[in-house]
C-alpha positions in Angstrom: -7.3 34.4 11.7 -8.4 36.4 8.9 -6.9 39.6 7.5 -8.1 42.9 9.1 -10.2 44.0 6.2 -12.5 41.1 6.7 -13.6 42.3 10.1 -17.3 43.4 10.3 -18.5 45.8 12.7 -21.8 44.6 14.1 -23.5 48.1 14.5 -22.7 48.8 10.8 -24.3 45.5 9.7 -27.5 46.1 11.7 -28.0 49.4 9.6 -27.7 47.5 6.3 -31.0 46.4 4.3 -31.9 42.7 4.8 -30.7 41.7 1.4 -27.2 43.5 2.2 -27.1 41.9 5.6 -27.9 38.4 3.8 -25.0 39.2 1.4 -22.7 40.1 4.2 -23.4 36.9 6.0 -22.8 34.8 3.0 -19.4 36.3 2.5 -18.4 35.8 5.9 -19.6 32.2 5.8 -17.8 31.6 2.6 -14.4 33.1 4.0 -14.8 30.8 6.9 -16.1 27.6 5.5 -14.5 26.0 2.4 -17.7 24.0 1.3 -19.9 27.5 1.6 -16.9 29.2 -0.5 -17.5 26.3 -3.3 -21.2 26.7 -3.3 -20.9 30.6 -3.5 -18.5 30.3 -6.5 -20.3 27.4 -8.1 -24.1 27.3 -7.0 -24.7 23.9 -8.6 -21.9 22.1 -6.6 -23.4 18.9 -5.0 -21.7 18.4 -1.6 -22.1 15.0 0.2 -21.1 14.1 3.6 -17.8 13.1 2.3 -17.1 16.4 0.8 -18.1 18.2 3.8 -15.7 15.9 5.7 -12.9 16.5 3.4 -13.6 20.2 3.7 -13.3 20.3 7.3 -10.1 18.7 7.2 -8.6 20.9 4.5 -9.8 23.9 6.8 -7.9 22.6 9.8 -4.9 21.8 7.4 -5.0 25.3 6.2 -5.1 26.8 9.8 -2.0 24.5 10.7 0.1 25.8 7.7 -0.8 29.3 8.9 0.4 28.4 12.2 3.6 26.7 10.9 2.6 23.3 12.3 3.8 21.3 9.4 0.5 19.4 8.9 0.4 16.2 6.9 -2.8 14.8 5.4 -3.5 11.9 3.0 -6.7 11.5 1.3 -7.5 8.0 -0.3 -10.6 8.1 -2.4 -12.3 6.6 -5.5 -11.8 8.2 -9.0 -14.6 10.6 -10.2 -15.9 11.4 -6.5 -14.4 15.0 -6.6 -11.5 14.9 -4.7 -9.3 16.8 -7.1 -11.9 19.5 -7.6 -12.1 20.1 -3.9 -8.3 19.5 -2.8 -6.6 20.7 -6.1 -8.6 23.6 -7.3 -11.1 25.1 -4.7 -8.8 24.6 -1.7 -6.0 26.4 -3.3 -8.0 29.4 -4.1 -9.5 29.5 -0.7 -6.3 29.1 1.1 -4.7 31.9 -1.1 -7.4 34.1 -0.1 -6.4 33.9 3.6 -2.7 33.7 2.8 -1.9 35.5 -0.4 1.8 35.5 0.5 1.7 31.7 0.5 3.3 29.7 -2.4 1.4 26.5 -3.6 2.9 23.7 -5.7 0.6 20.9 -7.3 2.2 17.8 -8.7 0.7 15.1 -10.7 2.0 12.2 -12.8 2.7 14.3 -15.6 2.3 18.2 -16.3 -1.1 17.9 -18.3 -3.5 17.7 -15.0 -1.5 20.0 -12.7 -1.5 22.7 -15.6 -5.3 22.3 -16.0 -5.8 22.7 -12.2 -3.4 25.8 -12.4 -5.6 27.4 -15.1 -8.9 26.5 -13.0 -7.5 28.1 -9.8 -6.2 31.1 -11.7 -9.7 31.7 -13.3 -11.3 31.6 -9.8 -8.9 34.0 -8.4 -9.7 36.4 -11.4 -13.5 36.2 -10.7 -14.9 39.4 -9.4 -16.9 37.2 -6.8 -13.7 35.9 -5.5 -12.2 39.5 -5.2 -15.3 40.4 -3.2 -14.4 37.9 -0.7 -10.5 38.3 -0.8 -9.6 41.7 -1.8 -5.9 41.2 -1.0 -5.3 38.3 -3.2 -5.1 39.8 -6.8 -3.2 38.3 -9.8 0.0 39.9 -10.7 -0.4 41.0 -14.2 3.2 40.3 -15.0 3.1 36.8 -13.8 0.1 34.9 -15.5 1.7 31.7 -16.9 -0.5 28.6 -16.5 2.8 26.7 -15.3 3.5 29.4 -12.6 1.6 32.4 -11.6 1.9 34.9 -8.6 -0.4 37.2 -6.7 0.6 40.8 -5.9 1.1 39.8 -2.2 3.9 37.4 -3.2 2.1 33.9 -3.1 1.1 32.0 -6.2 0.6 28.6 -7.7 3.1 26.3 -9.6 2.1 23.3 -11.6 4.6 20.4 -11.7 4.9 16.9 -13.2 6.3 14.0 -11.0 9.9 13.5 -11.8 10.5 17.0 -12.9 12.3 20.0 -11.4 10.7 22.7 -9.4 13.7 24.9 -9.3 13.6 28.1 -7.3 10.0 27.4 -6.2 8.9 27.2 -2.6 5.8 25.5 -1.1 3.8 26.5 2.1 1.3 23.9 0.7 2.8 20.9 -1.4 -0.2 19.0 -3.0 0.7 15.6 -4.6 -2.4 14.6 -6.5 -2.5 11.1 -8.3 1.2 10.6 -8.6 0.6 7.1 -10.3 -1.0 7.0 -13.8 -2.2 3.6 -14.1 -1.8 -0.2 -12.7 1.2 -0.7 -15.0 3.1 2.2 -13.4 1.9 1.0 -10.1 3.3 -2.5 -10.6 6.7 -1.2 -11.8 9.3 -1.3 -9.1 11.3 1.2 -11.2 8.5 3.7 -11.4 7.7 3.4 -7.7 11.3 4.0 -6.7 11.6 6.7 -9.2 8.5 8.5 -7.5 9.9 7.9 -3.9 13.3 9.2 -4.8 11.8 12.3 -6.5 9.2 13.1 -3.5 12.1 13.1 -1.0 14.9 14.8 -3.1 12.9 17.2 -5.2 9.3 17.9 -4.0 9.8 17.5 -0.2 12.9 20.0 -0.2 10.6 22.8 -1.6 8.6 23.0 1.8 8.7 26.2 3.6 9.2 25.9 7.4 6.0 24.7 8.9 4.6 24.1 5.4 2.1 21.2 4.7 2.0 18.3 2.6 -1.3 17.2 1.1 -1.4 13.6 -0.7 -4.5 12.8 -2.7 -4.8 9.7 -4.8 -6.4 6.2 -5.2 -4.3 3.5 -3.5 -3.0 1.4 -6.4 -0.3 -0.5 -4.6 1.0 -1.4 -1.1 4.3 0.2 -2.1 3.2 3.2 -4.0 3.8 6.6 -2.4 0.7 6.3 -0.2 1.6 2.7 0.9 5.4 3.7 1.4 4.4 6.8 3.5 2.2 4.8 5.6 4.8 1.9 6.2 7.4 4.5 7.1 5.0 5.8 9.5 4.4 2.4 11.1 8.1 1.3 11.1 9.6 4.5 12.4 7.0 6.0 14.6 7.4 9.6 15.6 10.7 10.0 13.9 9.1 10.4 10.4 6.2 12.3 9.2 2.8 11.3 10.7 0.0 11.5 8.1 -3.5 12.0 9.0 -4.7 9.1 6.7 -8.5 9.1 5.7 -9.6 6.4 3.5 -13.2 6.4 1.8 -14.2 3.3 0.4 -16.8 3.5 -2.5 -19.0 1.0 -0.8 -18.9 0.9 2.9 -17.6 -2.3 4.4 -18.6 -1.7 8.0 -20.8 0.8 9.9 -18.9 4.3 9.8 -19.2 6.7 12.3 -17.3 10.1 12.8 -16.0 10.7 16.3 -17.0 14.4 16.9 -14.4 15.0 19.4 -11.5 13.7 17.3 -13.0 14.0 13.8 -11.8 10.5 13.1 -13.8 8.1 11.1 -14.4 5.0 13.1 -15.7 1.7 11.7 -17.6 -1.1 13.4 -18.7 -4.6 12.5 -22.0 -4.1 14.1 -24.1 -0.9 14.8 -23.4 0.9 17.9 -25.9 0.4 20.7 -27.7 3.6 21.7 -25.8 4.2 24.7 -22.5 4.3 22.7 -23.7 6.9 20.2 -23.3 10.1 22.3 -20.6 11.9 20.3 -20.5 9.8 17.4 -22.0 11.0 14.1 -23.6 8.2 11.9 -22.4 8.2 8.2 -23.4 5.2 6.7 -24.0 1.4 6.9 -22.3 -1.4 5.2 -22.9 -1.4 1.4 -24.0 2.1 1.2 -22.4 4.2 -1.5 -19.8 7.0 -0.7 -21.5 9.6 -2.6 -24.9 8.4 -4.0 -25.9 11.7 -5.6 -23.2 10.8 -8.1 -22.5 7.3 -8.0 -25.5 5.1 -6.7 -25.1 1.7 -5.0 -26.3 -0.1 -8.0 -23.7 1.8 -10.4 -20.9 0.7 -7.8 -22.1 -2.8 -7.7 -22.1 -3.1 -11.5 -18.6 -1.8 -11.6 -17.5 -4.4 -8.8 -18.9 -7.2 -10.8 -17.5 -6.2 -14.1 -14.0 -5.1 -13.2 -11.1 -7.3 -12.1 -11.2 -7.9 -8.3 -7.8 -6.1 -7.8 -8.7 -3.2 -9.6 -12.1 -2.6 -7.8 -10.4 -3.2 -4.5 -7.7 -0.8 -5.1 -9.2 2.0 -7.0 -12.7 1.9 -5.3 -12.2 0.6 -1.8 -8.7 1.9 -1.1 -7.4 -1.7 -0.4 -4.8 -2.4 -3.1 -5.5 -6.2 -2.9 -8.8 -7.8 -2.2 -8.9 -9.4 1.4 -9.5 -13.0 -0.3 -6.3 -12.7 -2.5 -5.9 -12.4 -6.1 -3.0 -14.2 -7.9 -3.1 -16.7 -4.9 -6.6 -17.2 -3.3 -7.1 -17.3 0.6 -9.0 -20.7 0.2 -6.0 -22.4 -1.5 -3.7 -21.9 1.6 -3.7 -25.3 3.6 -2.1 -25.6 7.1 -0.9 -28.5 8.9 -0.2 -28.8 12.8 3.0 -30.6 12.3 5.2 -30.8 9.3 6.5 -34.1 8.4 10.1 -35.1 9.1 12.7 -34.6 6.3 14.1 -38.1 6.9 14.4 -40.1 3.7 12.6 -37.3 1.6 13.8 -34.7 -1.0 14.6 -31.3 0.5 14.5 -28.1 -1.9 16.0 -24.9 -0.6 15.8 -21.6 -2.8 17.0 -18.0 -2.3 15.8 -14.6 -3.3 18.5 -12.1 -2.8 18.6 -8.2 -2.0 21.1 -5.8 -1.4 21.3 -3.4 1.5 20.7 -3.0 5.1 18.1 -0.1 5.1 14.5 -0.5 5.9 13.2 0.5 2.5 15.3 -2.4 0.9 13.9 -5.7 0.0 14.6 -8.6 2.1 17.0 -11.4 1.4 14.7 -14.6 1.9 15.4 -18.3 2.0 12.9 -21.0 2.1 13.0 -24.9 2.5 10.4 -27.4 1.1 10.1 -31.1 2.0 8.8 -33.2 -0.8 7.0 -36.2 0.7 6.2 -39.6 -1.0 2.9 -38.4 -2.3 4.5 -35.4 -4.0 3.0 -33.0 -1.5 5.4 -30.1 -0.7 5.7 -28.8 2.9 7.2 -25.3 3.8 9.4 -26.0 6.9 11.5 -22.9 7.2 11.8 -19.5 6.2 14.6 -17.0 6.9 14.1 -13.3 6.1 16.7 -10.6 6.9 18.6 -7.7 5.4 22.3 -8.0 5.3 25.6 -7.4 3.5 27.1 -10.0 1.0 29.3 -11.9 3.6 26.1 -12.3 6.0 24.1 -13.7 3.3 26.7 -16.2 2.3 27.0 -17.3 5.9 23.1 -17.5 6.2 23.0 -19.7 3.0 25.5 -22.2 4.3 24.1 -22.2 7.7 20.6 -23.1 6.3 22.2 -25.8 4.0 23.8 -27.6 6.9 20.7 -27.4 9.0 18.6 -29.1 6.4 21.3 -30.8 4.3 23.3 -32.8 7.0 21.1 -36.1 6.6 22.4 -38.2 3.9 18.8 -40.1 3.5 17.3 -36.6 2.7 19.4 -35.2 -0.4 19.2 -31.3 -0.4 19.2 -29.2 -3.7 19.9 -25.4 -3.6 18.6 -23.0 -6.1 19.7 -19.5 -7.0 18.4 -17.2 -9.7 21.3 -16.5 -11.9 22.0 -12.7 -11.9 24.1 -9.9 -10.8 23.5 -10.3 -7.0 24.1 -14.2 -7.2 27.3 -13.6 -8.9 28.4 -11.3 -6.2 27.4 -13.8 -3.4 28.7 -17.0 -5.2 32.4 -16.5 -4.3 31.7 -15.7 -0.7 29.6 -18.7 -0.6 32.2 -21.0 -1.7 34.6 -19.6 0.6 32.2 -20.2 3.5 31.6 -23.7 2.3 35.3 -24.5 2.2 35.7 -23.1 5.6 32.8 -25.2 6.9 33.8 -28.3 4.8 30.3 -28.7 3.5 29.5 -28.8 -0.3 25.8 -29.1 -1.2 24.9 -29.3 -4.9 23.1 -26.1 -6.3 21.3 -25.0 -9.5 21.5 -21.8 -11.1 17.9 -20.8 -12.3 16.9 -19.0 -15.4 16.0 -15.4 -14.4 12.5 -14.3 -15.2 11.5 -10.7 -15.0 8.0 -11.5 -15.0 7.2 -12.4 -11.4 3.7 -13.8 -12.2 5.1 -16.1 -14.9 8.0 -17.2 -12.4 5.3 -18.0 -9.8 2.9 -20.1 -12.1 4.0 -23.3 -10.9 3.7 -22.2 -7.3 0.1 -21.0 -8.1 -0.7 -24.4 -9.4 0.7 -26.2 -6.3 -1.4 -24.2 -4.1 -4.4 -24.3 -6.2 -4.6 -28.2 -6.2 -3.7 -28.2 -2.4 -0.3 -29.7 -2.9 1.6 -27.3 -0.7 1.2 -27.1 3.1 2.4 -24.4 5.8 2.8 -25.1 9.4 0.2 -23.5 11.7 2.4 -22.6 14.5 5.6 -21.1 12.7 6.4 -17.7 13.7 6.9 -16.6 10.0 3.7 -18.1 8.8 1.6 -14.9 9.1 4.1 -13.1 7.0 4.1 -15.8 4.4 0.5 -15.7 4.1 0.4 -11.8 3.8 2.9 -11.8 0.8 0.9 -14.5 -0.9 -2.6 -12.7 -0.4 -1.1 -9.4 -1.6 1.0 -10.6 -4.4 1.8 -9.0 -7.0 0.7 -5.7 -5.4 2.3 -6.2 -2.0 5.1 -3.9 -0.6 7.2 -7.0 -0.4 7.2 -10.1 -2.5 10.6 -11.7 -1.6 8.9 -14.8 0.2 6.8 -15.3 -2.9 9.9 -15.1 -5.2 11.9 -17.5 -3.0 8.9 -20.0 -2.9 8.5 -19.8 -6.7 12.1 -20.7 -7.0 11.9 -23.6 -4.7 8.8 -25.0 -6.6 10.5 -24.6 -9.8 13.4 -26.8 -8.3 10.7 -29.6 -7.7 9.5 -29.7 -11.2 10.4 -33.1 -12.8 11.9 -34.3 -9.7 10.5 -37.8 -8.5 9.6 -37.9 -4.9 11.4 -40.5 -2.9 9.2 -43.6 -1.9 10.7 -44.0 1.6 11.0 -47.1 3.5 7.8 -49.1 3.7 6.6 -49.5 7.3 7.4 -52.8 9.0 4.4 -55.2 9.1 2.8 -55.8 12.4 3.0 -59.3 13.8 0.0 -61.3 14.0 -0.8 -64.4 16.3 0.4 -66.8 13.7 3.8 -65.3 14.0 3.8 -66.4 17.8 3.3 -70.1 16.8 6.5 -72.4 16.5 7.6 -72.8 12.8 4.9 -70.3 11.5 5.9 -67.1 10.0 9.0 -65.5 9.2 9.5 -67.6 6.1 9.0 -70.9 8.0 7.6 -74.0 6.2 6.1 -76.0 9.1 2.5 -77.3 9.0 -0.2 -77.8 11.8 1.1 -81.3 11.9 4.3 -80.3 13.3 2.9 -78.3 16.1 
């Protein structure tokens, strides 16, 4: 496990003076334990339980890299809690000490932070105290650039920015530390797509056989790098990389224990009974701070009260959207046991299109709303799929026929004008011709600001004028998208719903037929009722 020159002969140690034996024990411990290594190199380092937990995970990660097991580790943690110093600075130096022939690449959202990390790691390796621990790991005097430097055994450290090239570099350890700069970048589909493409096409291809990937970040968005990697794990099972994902919320939301057999952090709504605590190491109770020595519970609660809910939930709790929702609130969503019939009511159908059949593509979504006589809207149908242009055109017409064949219930279709719609339109018209069905449609003005587009939908929900069917198979997906908007991995249903609600703006609901009056006892008398003019004298 360790290089031969680190082996210690017990007989030789016994002959050493006590102070020397203590020093030897300290060195051995620092080589074996990452936290002890940090404290030896930086005596004032304050390690909480969370740092010891991360340290143990990094030690196992390092061993798996040495054994060429291709480990994958994802650490999701609040800002300013020491994740980068531990994982991007101290850990690379410690790992290089054990494997001076290994190459490490550290990537961040731009070059500034990785370059800073590179300088810090280089200074640690240059330190005489480090050399006393790892004699074989020595800086190559001819390769000392902050951007990329080597050690004499062939290993080294390279700093890189997300989106940049890493030409000619390899990685036994690939570290991706905070690849997203801020919320604006996290909410940009363009930035997220570029990051995803760069990760697979540039960074991932640098891995040495059996090399490890370490992702460290705060979880900004369901669809950022951490979110997509987790979605891919769930969607494709063992076919894709399976990360060990560890989330550390700033304030505990449940009782947290570490399973000592599996090293997994397990969370429970109630404290475990005494008989269930064997093999479980208690970490903290609900509401307790992650690292109170640095950020107390009171400080974190103050942060929570002052910053936007979404920012607190994402940056500090590692949940990109608060459970109660943000743009759409959970308590606004109303359910009904049975949707009203669309007979003699207005029907609105809107579509949000997407290209492609692959799993990472967005969905094409069509929604149908029924407007009742009280101007309440009822979501009665949702279709969601991935398909090519012809399949999309067929689905549009099929859904239009399903809801637009009743002459008492006029149907209006809505499509956002744009490149995809212009591609779908000729196919849709051809299918309409084939089916001999020609519903009217409106071309909606495109809005790139999704929240502006959804403003009328937000108002309808807030005022309790939009209803969802309790038992529909798709309703849970609708609710999830609503509550996670605009930070969710998908927002296609929200976009389609927003289009459908916008179709209703300014449209007067149909009054419907007045219910037939019930007959009274008078109607049963001869000559009375039904417009008769008889009196009681005619009975």
